[in-house]
LOLO-162974 format. One record per residue: x, y, z of N, C-alpha, C in turn; residue number from 1; residue in three letters. Coordinates in steps of 0.05 Angstrom, whole numbers, plus 5000, padded with zeros to 4 digits. Layout:
LOLO-162974
SITE    n.u    n.v    n.w   ca.u   ca.v   ca.w    c.u    c.v    c.w    nr   rest
SITE      X      Y      Z      X      Y      Z      X      Y      Z   NUM    ALA
...
end
This chain:
LOLO-162974
SITE    n.u    n.v    n.w   ca.u   ca.v   ca.w    c.u    c.v    c.w    nr   rest
SITE   5310   9348   8396   5269   9355   8388   5266   9385   8387     1    MET
SITE   5244   9385   8380   5231   9429   8389   5210   9442   8398     2    SER
SITE   5225   9450   8396   5188   9461   8411   5170   9486   8392     3    MET
SITE   5147   9474   8399   5126   9506   8367   5137   9520   8378     4    GLU
SITE   5138   9548   8369   5138   9568   8372   5117   9582   8395     5    ALA
SITE   5091   9565   8393   5072   9583   8413   5060   9574   8444     6    SER
SITE   5089   9538   8438   5071   9534   8472   5084   9542   8483     7    ALA
SITE   5073   9541   8507   5075   9543   8541   5083   9531   8557     8    VAL
SITE   5124   9523   8562   5109   9497   8573   5123   9508   8596     9    VAL
SITE   5150   9494   8616   5165   9496   8638   5190   9490   8617    10    THR
SITE   5206   9508   8652   5246   9506   8627   5253   9489   8640    11    LEU
SITE   5242   9473   8653   5253   9433   8658   5241   9419   8623    12    LEU
SITE   5231   9438   8615   5216   9413   8584   5226   9424   8568    13    ASP
SITE   5250   9450   8559   5264   9462   8541   5279   9439   8537    14    VAL
SITE   5289   9432   8520   5304   9416   8515   5335   9425   8511    15    PRO
SITE   5357   9407   8521   5394   9424   8511   5396   9437   8487    16    ALA
SITE   5401   9468   8480   5406   9479   8458   5389   9483   8457    17    GLY
SITE   5375   9481   8464   5349   9503   8452   5345   9540   8465    18    GLU
SITE   5329   9557   8451   5339   9579   8485   5307   9594   8477    19    ARG
SITE   5293   9598   8502   5252   9610   8505   5259   9622   8521    20    ALA
SITE   5232   9652   8518   5232   9665   8531   5222   9653   8546    21    ARG
SITE   5216   9672   8576   5211   9663   8594   5177   9695   8596    22    VAL
SITE   5167   9675   8601   5144   9683   8594   5117   9687   8620    23    THR
SITE   5122   9680   8643   5124   9682   8678   5120   9655   8691    24    GLY
SITE   5119   9665   8722   5133   9631   8737   5108   9640   8755    25    LEU
SITE   5112   9605   8752   5076   9590   8774   5098   9587   8808    26    ASP
SITE   5098   9622   8810   5108   9594   8850   5098   9613   8868    27    ALA
SITE   5111   9619   8886   5105   9626   8911   5113   9651   8922    28    ASP
SITE   5103   9665   8934   5113   9692   8922   5151   9692   8942    29    ILE
SITE   5159   9691   8956   5181   9681   8955   5198   9674   8938    30    ALA
SITE   5199   9661   8923   5212   9645   8915   5210   9659   8872    31    MET
SITE   5182   9666   8872   5181   9688   8869   5202   9719   8863    32    ARG
SITE   5197   9724   8873   5216   9750   8884   5243   9737   8882    33    SER
SITE   5254   9724   8885   5288   9712   8897   5275   9694   8867    34    ARG
SITE   5271   9691   8843   5279   9689   8809   5272   9722   8799    35    LEU
SITE   5265   9733   8800   5263   9762   8799   5289   9780   8795    36    TYR
SITE   5288   9759   8831   5326   9775   8829   5346   9764   8822    37    ALA
SITE   5340   9756   8807   5367   9728   8792   5362   9744   8763    38    LEU
SITE   5341   9753   8761   5343   9768   8731   5318   9746   8714    39    GLY
SITE   5297   9724   8732   5289   9696   8707   5253   9731   8707    40    PHE
SITE   5257   9749   8695   5228   9769   8679   5220   9751   8650    41    THR
SITE   5200   9769   8658   5187   9756   8633   5193   9776   8608    42    PRO
SITE   5208   9751   8589   5225   9780   8573   5243   9772   8558    43    GLY
SITE   5261   9757   8579   5290   9762   8580   5296   9721   8564    44    VAL
SITE   5306   9715   8551   5312   9686   8539   5323   9679   8547    45    GLU
SITE   5336   9657   8544   5359   9643   8564   5355   9615   8539    46    VAL
SITE   5376   9611   8543   5391   9578   8527   5401   9569   8551    47    GLU
SITE   5387   9547   8555   5383   9508   8557   5414   9495   8544    48    ILE
SITE   5430   9488   8569   5471   9487   8571   5463   9450   8572    49    CYS
SITE   5477   9437   8542   5479   9402   8544   5492   9400   8576    50    PRO
SITE   5474   9378   8587   5503   9362   8606   5500   9386   8626    51    GLY
SITE   5484   9373   8655   5490   9376   8672   5505   9358   8717    52    CYS
SITE   5509   9392   8740   5502   9353   8750   5504   9332   8766    53    CYS
SITE   5462   9337   8750   5435   9317   8762   5429   9324   8754    54    SER
SITE   5403   9284   8743   5385   9293   8732   5372   9321   8745    55    GLU
SITE   5348   9330   8739   5326   9347   8717   5345   9373   8735    56    GLY
SITE   5366   9378   8734   5375   9404   8738   5378   9413   8714    57    ALA
SITE   5381   9450   8709   5376   9451   8688   5400   9473   8683    58    ARG
SITE   5425   9477   8677   5441   9491   8665   5437   9506   8653    59    ARG
SITE   5422   9537   8656   5424   9563   8633   5438   9576   8634    60    VAL
SITE   5450   9600   8601   5455   9618   8598   5435   9648   8604    61    ILE
SITE   5437   9658   8619   5409   9684   8613   5431   9717   8613    62    MET
SITE   5431   9720   8600   5435   9759   8603   5468   9753   8615    63    ARG
SITE   5485   9734   8601   5508   9729   8608   5534   9711   8620    64    GLY
SITE   5498   9706   8640   5512   9683   8654   5502   9668   8656    65    SER
SITE   5529   9651   8673   5507   9618   8682   5491   9608   8688    66    ALA
SITE   5483   9602   8701   5449   9590   8727   5458   9553   8739    67    LEU
SITE   5459   9550   8751   5432   9522   8751   5428   9518   8767    68    VAL
SITE   5396   9515   8765   5374   9504   8773   5354   9482   8783    69    LEU
SITE   5363   9478   8803   5334   9455   8812   5321   9442   8795    70    GLY
SITE   5304   9417   8803   5291   9412   8783   5262   9424   8784    71    GLU
SITE   5246   9425   8818   5231   9441   8823   5236   9464   8810    72    SER
SITE   5255   9483   8808   5263   9511   8812   5251   9515   8768    73    THR
SITE   5264   9503   8756   5260   9506   8739   5238   9499   8727    74    ALA
SITE   5226   9482   8749   5187   9483   8732   5166   9495   8745    75    LYS
SITE   5185   9523   8755   5166   9538   8756   5170   9555   8742    76    SER
SITE   5195   9556   8722   5187   9584   8708   5183   9583   8675    77    ILE
SITE   5162   9590   8665   5139   9585   8642   5163   9600   8618    78    MET
SITE   5154   9577   8592   5182   9589   8582   5167   9582   8546    79    CYS
SITE   5170   9601   8519   5165   9606   8500   5176   9588   8482    80    GLU
SITE   5185   9576   8455   5209   9579   8443   5205   9610   8423    81    CYS
SITE   5232   9606   8423   5245   9625   8414   5258   9618   8381    82    CYS
SITE   5242   9651   8369   5260   9638   8345   5282   9652   8332    83    CYS
SITE   5297   9632   8322   5331   9625   8323   5334   9659   8319    84    PRO
SITE   5311   9666   8287   5336   9695   8287   5332   9718   8315    85    GLU
SITE   5318   9711   8329   5314   9744   8338   5323   9732   8373    86    SER
SITE   5336   9711   8368   5347   9712   8403   5372   9723   8408    87    VAL
SITE   5363   9742   8433   5383   9754   8444   5401   9747   8469    88    ASN
SITE   5409   9730   8475   5418   9716   8500   5424   9748   8523    89    VAL
SITE   5435   9753   8515   5459   9782   8523   5430   9802   8544    90    MET
end
């Protein structure tokens, strides 16, 4: 399944193997601060890794690091599809 280039979705909605660009965060101030500290800032690109330890969790690669996010956290990260030729995860 592929995402449309202009569609804004949550990180949880991005299929495994796809890449997306963070557009914003829909979270309370504490969660937003934590996600910013982890590097989830607008414009950063993430890759969704296939397979994860539990249903609803997302394993992502961002800025050269692998992270596992729970379902509620992944739902609070808003993203849009990245064009394959412009992707730079680092």
